C-alpha positions in Angstrom: 9.1 47.5 -11.0 7.2 47.7 -14.5 3.6 48.5 -14.4 2.2 44.6 -14.7 4.3 43.4 -11.8 3.6 46.4 -9.7 -0.1 45.5 -10.5 0.3 41.9 -9.2 2.3 42.9 -6.1 -0.6 45.8 -5.1 -3.3 42.7 -5.8 -1.4 40.5 -3.2 -1.1 43.5 -0.4 -4.9 44.1 -1.0 -6.1 40.2 -0.9 -7.4 39.5 2.4 -6.3 36.0 2.4 -2.7 37.1 2.5 -1.8 37.1 6.1 -0.4 40.6 7.9 2.9 38.9 8.5 3.4 38.1 4.8 2.2 41.5 3.8 4.8 42.9 6.0 7.5 40.8 4.5 6.6 42.0 0.9 6.8 45.5 1.9 10.3 45.1 3.1 11.5 43.5 -0.3 13.8 45.4 -2.4 12.7 46.9 -5.8 14.7 43.9 -7.8 13.5 41.1 -5.2 9.6 42.2 -5.9 10.6 42.3 -9.9 11.5 38.7 -10.0 8.8 37.7 -7.5 6.1 39.3 -9.3 6.9 39.6 -12.9 4.7 36.8 -13.8 2.2 34.4 -12.0 4.0 30.9 -11.6 2.6 28.7 -14.2 0.6 26.0 -13.7 1.7 24.0 -17.0 0.8 21.0 -18.5 2.2 18.8 -15.6 2.1 21.0 -12.9 4.4 23.7 -11.6 7.9 24.3 -9.9 9.5 27.4 -8.9 11.7 29.0 -6.2 9.9 29.2 -2.6 9.1 32.5 -1.2 6.4 34.9 -1.4 5.3 36.3 -4.5 3.0 35.4 -7.5 6.2 33.8 -9.2 7.1 31.7 -6.2 6.1 28.3 -4.5 4.2 29.3 -1.4 1.3 28.3 0.5 -0.9 30.9 -1.7 0.1 29.5 -5.0 0.2 26.1 -4.0 -3.4 26.6 -2.8 -4.6 28.1 -5.9 -3.2 25.1 -7.8 -5.1 22.6 -5.4 -8.4 25.1 -5.6 -7.9 24.6 -9.5 -7.7 21.0 -9.1 -10.5 20.8 -6.9 -12.9 22.9 -9.0 -12.0 21.1 -12.1 -12.9 17.6 -10.4 -15.9 18.6 -9.0 -17.1 19.8 -12.5 -16.1 17.3 -14.5 -16.4 14.0 -12.4 -19.5 12.4 -11.1 -19.8 10.1 -8.3 -17.3 9.7 -5.3 -13.9 11.6 -5.7 -10.8 11.2 -4.0 -7.1 12.4 -4.6 -3.8 10.8 -3.6 -1.0 12.8 -2.0 2.8 12.5 -1.6 5.7 14.5 -1.0 9.6 14.4 -0.8 12.3 15.5 1.4 12.4 19.2 0.8 12.0 22.0 2.9 8.1 22.9 3.0 7.3 19.8 0.9 5.1 18.3 4.0 3.6 21.8 4.7 2.4 22.3 0.9 0.8 18.7 1.2 -1.2 19.1 4.1 -2.1 22.5 2.8 -3.6 20.7 -0.7 -5.2 17.8 1.7 -7.2 20.7 3.6 -8.2 22.4 0.8 -9.2 19.2 -1.2 -11.2 18.2 2.1 -12.9 21.6 2.4 -14.5 20.9 -1.3 -15.9 17.4 -0.3 -12.8 15.3 -1.8 -11.3 12.3 0.0 -8.0 12.6 0.6 -5.2 9.6 0.8 -2.0 11.4 2.4 1.0 9.5 2.8 2.2 9.5 6.6 5.8 10.3 5.7 7.3 11.4 2.8 7.5 9.0 -0.2 8.7 8.7 -3.7 7.1 10.1 -6.5 6.8 6.6 -8.2 4.8 5.5 -4.8 2.3 8.2 -5.4 1.7 7.1 -9.0 1.3 3.6 -7.8 -1.2 5.0 -4.9 -3.3 6.5 -7.6 -3.8 3.3 -9.0 -3.7 1.1 -6.1 -6.7 3.1 -4.5 -8.4 3.8 -7.5 -8.3 7.8 -7.0 -9.7 10.5 -9.3 -6.2 12.2 -9.4 -3.1 12.5 -7.6 -0.7 15.6 -6.1 3.2 14.7 -5.9 4.9 17.8 -4.0 8.6 17.8 -5.6 11.2 19.5 -7.4 12.7 16.5 -8.4 16.6 17.1 -8.5 16.5 21.0 -8.7 18.4 22.8 -6.1 17.2 23.4 -2.7 15.7 26.7 -3.1 12.9 25.1 -5.5 10.0 23.1 -5.0 7.1 22.2 -7.0 3.9 20.7 -7.9 2.6 17.7 -9.9 -0.5 16.6 -10.8 -1.7 13.2 -12.0 -5.0 11.6 -13.4 -6.9 8.4 -12.3 -4.5 6.2 -14.7 -1.7 7.1 -12.4 0.4 9.1 -15.0 0.7 12.8 -15.2 -2.1 15.0 -16.5 -2.2 15.5 -20.5 -4.8 16.9 -22.5 -7.8 17.8 -22.0 -7.1 17.5 -18.1 -4.3 19.4 -18.0 -5.8 22.3 -20.0 -9.1 22.0 -18.1 -6.8 22.6 -14.5 -4.9 25.4 -16.1 -8.3 27.1 -17.0 -9.7 26.9 -13.4 -6.3 28.2 -12.4 -6.6 31.2 -14.2 -10.2 31.9 -13.1 -8.8 32.3 -9.5 -8.6 35.9 -9.0 -8.1 36.0 -5.2 -6.6 33.6 -2.7 -9.8 34.5 -0.8 -11.4 32.0 -3.1 -9.9 29.0 -1.8 -11.8 26.8 0.7 -10.0 24.8 3.6 -10.7 22.9 6.6 -8.7 22.4 9.7 -6.4 19.2 9.1 -7.7 17.3 12.4 -11.1 18.1 11.7 -10.8 16.6 8.2 -9.5 13.3 9.8 -12.4 12.9 12.1 -14.6 13.2 9.3 -12.6 10.6 7.2 -11.9 13.4 4.3 -8.3 13.0 5.3 -6.6 9.5 5.4 -3.1 9.0 6.3 -1.7 5.8 4.2 1.6 3.9 4.7 2.5 0.1 5.1 -0.1 -1.4 3.0 0.5 1.0 0.3 4.5 0.2 0.6 4.0 -3.4 1.1 1.8 -3.4 -2.4 4.4 -1.9 -4.2 7.1 -4.0 -2.9 5.0 -7.1 -3.9 4.6 -5.6 -7.4 8.2 -4.7 -7.9 9.4 -8.0 -7.0 7.3 -9.6 -9.2 9.6 -8.2 -12.2 12.8 -9.7 -10.4 14.6 -12.5 -12.7 15.9 -13.8 -9.2 19.9 -13.5 -10.1 21.0 -11.9 -6.8 24.3 -12.6 -5.2 26.0 -11.8 -2.1 29.2 -11.3 -3.9 28.1 -8.3 -5.8 29.3 -5.4 -3.7 26.8 -2.4 -3.7 26.9 1.3 -2.6 23.5 3.1 -2.7 22.8 6.7 -2.1 19.6 8.5 -2.0 21.2 11.8 -2.2 19.1 13.0 1.2 15.8 12.0 -0.7 12.9 9.6 -0.4 14.8 6.6 -1.8 15.6 5.4 1.5 11.7 4.4 1.8 11.9 1.9 -1.1 15.2 1.1 -2.4 17.1 -0.6 0.6 13.8 -2.8 1.2 13.5 -3.9 -2.3 17.5 -5.1 -2.5 17.2 -6.6 0.5 14.4 -8.6 -0.2 15.8 -9.6 -3.9 18.3 -11.2 -1.7 21.3 -8.4 -2.1 23.8 -7.3 0.4 24.6 -3.3 0.4 26.2 -0.2 1.9 24.0 2.7 2.4 26.1 6.1 1.9 25.6 7.2 5.7 25.8 11.3 5.3 23.3 10.9 2.1 21.1 8.5 4.0 19.8 11.3 6.0 16.9 13.0 4.6 17.5 16.6 4.1 16.1 19.3 2.1 19.1 21.3 2.0 21.3 18.5 0.4 24.1 19.7 2.2 26.7 17.1 0.6 26.0 18.2 -2.9 25.7 21.1 -5.1 23.1 19.6 -7.3 21.3 16.6 -6.1 21.2 14.9 -9.7 22.6 11.4 -10.2 23.1 12.6 -13.8 26.5 14.3 -12.7 29.4 12.6 -11.4 29.6 15.5 -8.4 26.7 13.6 -6.9 28.6 10.1 -6.4 31.7 11.9 -4.5 31.0 10.6 -1.3 29.8 7.4 -2.7 33.0 7.0 -5.0 35.0 7.2 -1.5 32.9 4.7 0.1 33.2 2.3 -3.0 36.9 2.6 -2.9 37.0 1.8 0.7 34.6 -1.3 0.4 35.8 -2.5 -3.1 32.6 -2.3 -4.6 31.4 -3.2 -8.1 28.6 -0.9 -8.5 27.3 2.5 -7.4 23.7 3.0 -7.6 21.7 6.5 -6.9 18.6 7.8 -6.8 17.6 11.5 -7.1 15.4 13.1 -4.1 12.1 12.2 -5.2 13.6 8.9 -6.3 12.1 8.8 -9.7 15.4 8.8 -11.4 18.6 6.4 -11.0 22.2 6.8 -11.8 25.0 4.1 -12.1 28.5 4.0 -11.6 30.5 0.7 -12.0 34.2 -0.4 -11.4 36.0 -0.8 -14.4 39.5 -1.7 -14.6 40.2 -0.1 -11.0 38.2 3.1 -11.8 34.5 4.1 -11.3 32.9 4.9 -14.5 29.3 6.7 -14.8 27.2 4.5 -17.1 25.2 7.4 -18.9 21.4 7.6 -19.3 21.1 6.6 -22.8 23.5 3.7 -22.0 21.7 2.4 -19.3 18.5 2.5 -21.4 20.1 0.3 -24.0 21.7 -2.0 -21.2 18.5 -2.6 -19.3 16.6 -3.2 -22.8 19.3 -5.7 -23.9 19.6 -7.5 -20.3 15.5 -7.8 -20.3 15.2 -9.3 -23.8 18.0 -11.8 -23.1 16.0 -12.9 -20.2 12.9 -12.9 -21.8 14.3 -15.0 -24.7 15.4 -17.7 -22.1 12.1 -17.8 -20.2 9.6 -16.7 -23.0 8.8 -13.5 -24.7 5.6 -11.8 -23.8 2.9 -11.5 -26.4 2.9 -8.2 -28.4 5.9 -7.1 -27.0 6.4 -3.0 -26.8 8.8 -0.6 -25.9 8.6 3.2 -25.6 11.1 5.9 -25.6 11.3 9.8 -26.0 12.4 11.2 -29.4 15.6 12.6 -27.9 16.7 9.3 -26.6 19.0 6.7 -28.5 18.4 5.5 -31.5 20.4 2.2 -30.6 17.4 1.6 -28.1 15.3 1.1 -31.1 17.6 -0.9 -32.8 18.1 -3.4 -30.1 14.3 -3.8 -29.4 13.5 -4.3 -33.3 16.4 -7.1 -33.6 14.0 -9.2 -31.0 11.1 -8.3 -32.8 9.7 -5.8 -30.4 7.5 -2.9 -31.5 9.0 0.3 -30.6 7.0 4.0 -30.1 8.4 7.2 -29.8 6.8 9.8 -27.5 7.7 13.7 -26.5 10.1 14.1 -23.5 8.4 13.2 -20.5 6.9 10.4 -18.7 3.5 11.7 -18.6 3.8 11.4 -22.4 5.5 7.7 -22.3 3.1 6.3 -19.8 -0.2 7.9 -21.4 1.2 6.0 -24.6 1.4 3.0 -22.7 -1.8 3.1 -21.3 -3.1 3.5 -24.9 -0.9 0.6 -26.3 -2.4 -1.6 -23.4 -5.9 -0.8 -24.3 -5.2 -2.4 -27.8 -3.5 -5.5 -26.4 0.1 -4.8 -26.2 2.6 -5.5 -23.6 4.7 -2.5 -22.8 7.3 -4.0 -20.7 10.0 -1.2 -20.7 10.2 2.4 -21.2 12.7 5.0 -20.8 14.2 8.4 -21.6 18.0 9.6 -21.7 17.6 11.7 -18.4 17.9 8.7 -16.2 14.1 8.1 -16.5 13.3 4.1 -16.4 10.1 2.2 -16.4 10.0 -1.5 -15.8 6.5 -3.5 -15.9 3.2 -2.0 -15.8 2.1 -1.0 -12.5 3.8 2.5 -12.2 3.0 5.3 -14.6 6.0 7.6 -14.1 9.5 7.1 -13.7 10.7 4.8 -11.1 14.1 4.3 -9.5 13.1 1.3 -7.1 12.6 -1.8 -9.8 15.2 -0.3 -12.1 17.9 -0.3 -9.5 16.7 -3.8 -8.3 17.0 -5.2 -12.0 20.2 -3.0 -12.4 21.9 -5.0 -9.8 20.6 -8.2 -11.2 22.3 -7.4 -14.6 25.5 -6.4 -12.8 25.4 -10.0 -11.1 24.7 -11.6 -14.3 27.6 -10.1 -16.1 29.9 -10.2 -12.8 29.4 -14.0 -13.3 30.7 -14.0 -16.7 33.8 -11.7 -15.7 32.3 -8.8 -17.2 31.5 -5.2 -16.2 28.5 -3.5 -17.3 30.9 -1.3 -19.5 32.3 -4.6 -21.1 28.6 -5.4 -21.7 28.1 -2.1 -23.2 30.9 -2.6 -25.8 29.6 -6.1 -26.8 26.3 -4.1 -27.7 28.3 -1.5 -29.7 30.3 -4.4 -31.4 26.9 -6.0 -32.2 24.7 -2.8 -33.1 27.2 -0.1 -34.0 28.5 2.9 -31.9 25.8 5.4 -31.0 27.1 8.3 -28.8 24.9 10.9 -27.6 25.8 14.4 -25.6 24.1 17.6 -24.4 24.5 21.3 -24.5 21.9 22.8 -22.0 22.8 27.0 -21.6 20.9 28.5 -18.7 19.1 31.6 -18.9 17.7 32.6 -15.7 14.9 35.3 -15.1 12.8 37.5 -17.4 15.5 38.2 -19.9 16.3 34.6 -20.1 12.8 33.6 -21.3 13.3 36.0 -24.2 16.8 34.8 -25.1 15.4 31.2 -25.1 12.6 32.2 -27.4 15.1 34.1 -29.8 17.5 30.9 -29.9 14.5 28.6 -31.0 13.0 31.4 -33.5 16.5 32.0 -35.1 17.2 27.9 -35.8 13.7 27.5 -37.2 14.1 30.5 -39.4 17.7 29.6 -40.4 19.3 26.0 -39.2 22.7 25.2 -39.9 23.0 24.0 -43.6 26.2 22.1 -42.6 28.1 20.4 -39.2 31.0 19.0 -39.7 31.4 17.3 -43.3 27.4 16.4 -43.2 24.7 18.5 -44.8 21.3 18.9 -43.4 18.8 16.5 -44.9 15.9 16.9 -43.0 14.3 19.6 -40.7 11.4 18.6 -38.5 9.3 21.4 -36.5 7.2 19.7 -33.9 5.2 22.9 -32.9 2.2 21.7 -35.3 2.5 18.3 -33.9 3.9 15.2 -35.9 2.3 11.9 -37.0 0.8 10.8 -33.7 3.0 13.4 -31.4 1.1 16.5 -29.9 2.4 19.9 -31.0 5.4 21.0 -28.9 8.3 23.5 -28.9 10.9 21.0 -30.5 13.1 21.2 -33.3 15.0 18.2 -35.0 17.7 18.4 -37.2 19.2 15.4 -39.5 22.6 15.6 -41.5 22.9 12.5 -43.3 22.5 9.1 -41.6 25.3 9.9 -39.0 24.0 13.1 -37.1 20.7 14.3 -35.6 20.3 17.3 -33.4 17.3 18.0 -31.4 16.5 21.3 -29.5 13.8 22.3 -27.0 13.2 24.7 -24.1 13.2 22.9 -20.9 9.6 22.6 -19.0 10.9 22.7 -15.8 14.2 24.9 -15.5 15.6 27.9 -17.2 17.4 26.0 -20.0 17.3 25.5 -23.8 18.3 21.9 -24.4 20.2 20.4 -27.5 21.0 16.7 -27.7 23.6 15.7 -30.2 23.4 12.0 -31.7 25.9 10.2 -33.5 24.7 7.0 -35.1 25.6 3.8 -36.1 29.7 4.3 -36.3 32.2 1.7 -36.8 34.5 2.4 -34.3 34.5 4.3 -30.5 37.2 6.8 -31.5 35.5 8.1 -34.6 32.0 8.5 -32.8 33.8 10.6 -29.9 35.7 12.7 -32.6 32.4 13.2 -34.7 30.3 14.0 -31.5 32.8 16.4 -30.2 33.2 18.2 -33.7 29.5 18.5 -33.8 29.1 20.1 -30.1 31.9 22.5 -30.8 30.6 23.8 -34.0 26.9 24.1 -32.7 28.0 25.5 -29.5 29.8 28.4 -31.8 26.6 28.7 -33.5 24.7 29.4 -30.5 27.0 32.1 -29.4 26.4 33.9 -32.7 22.9 33.7 -32.3 22.9 35.0 -28.6 25.0 38.1 -29.8 
């Protein structure tokens, strides 16, 4: 173990708040395990933290969660006047409920009223709860679609969106000021309940959510549309079946994956971005001759879609779904009346087709950094200026319809997707056919990704090296296209705050973005092919671009 890791390890052994049992467990860990568990403090970053569960400074456990919650409590008590409250929710992962209760007990001990869900709920419901109960802040215990050994902690502010400056910086500062876990205050759960410092919430919150979500229905449902839904062992079971039923649909829930389970036993990676997550649903869909499969990830803030097309089940990717939903909503609005001052938002790494569609209907388009914390805070600002932000999306299966949730949501987008599938089925079309129509009208836009993984301490250095190399020497050419523009977001661009993102433009046909992931040990590259005349040409170009860039990355790694 290196010197800094040893110092962190010793501080845990000397901390009176660490239990004797946990200290004994630490003493039995190998040097390699200790090095990985203590080489750094689990970072409380701009939206919260996420990590592997276990003992150690670089792990998700009751101590690191307690430190984060005490930091949030300290920040609230120092900066907010009058009554203070926090809404807390959690997903189906192992330890999520325990972390939520721990957080509730700490906030209560700091004199902050808590609205704690009575059972697991989706992330979008937490965002809605912050707005519904008008709380000062919110906490969601989730690691979204990460593998089962992970958990996480997301912090929200009073508008229902994840914290951004100055609040995130203030909470991080408080987090860093806590030097011992003995500084964390706590009150027993039952005692806090008796004092009304902890209040369990459920049915009232759910009903308010359903009422708002259903207000965005276009009332195009049909029992003829055959739907298979999978929640991937997660929280979607709390909202999606009820929404679909109330909107007039009949559907089949994938049986094994309808069981909440933090071990996600039927999938290696519970992420609807990957075909593997749909394996059991496809089997059901074939048996039932279903038209569409819809999936939500474990905390139900993302959705994925597969549709039957010429006898096969085809996954609609995140960018295609964003364009399909936008086009459908605008078609519906063009029939019943466009909202005044309409605006939509997308992340900078999302498809440029989205903006082209929106502008063709006279809708304003705004671009922000990746992450719904930026999307929803931008929406908040635009709404304060009289803009009607009715839809937002990012390429990684994140969608938001309406103005009642300030995060990604799977519930309303799944409902509207089923309505859209019904609308096209009545025309004798699938969503694949609808996408082809959009391409023919606006040009072929294709997107792809490359996300090499670099685990552990050495991985952090590799990711940094790759980003520095590309900043210093970006590729002069990709295929037959010359680099015409290089944008470094480290110092910010226009209204976009500083971020570790680069953008490389090659003529008017190719764009490549690069950024380290904020939640996983990856560096992500996004490839975009724009405005091509035919699908074959677009496919060929994007493959060549990806292959060429992959070779470049390998040479940088070496």
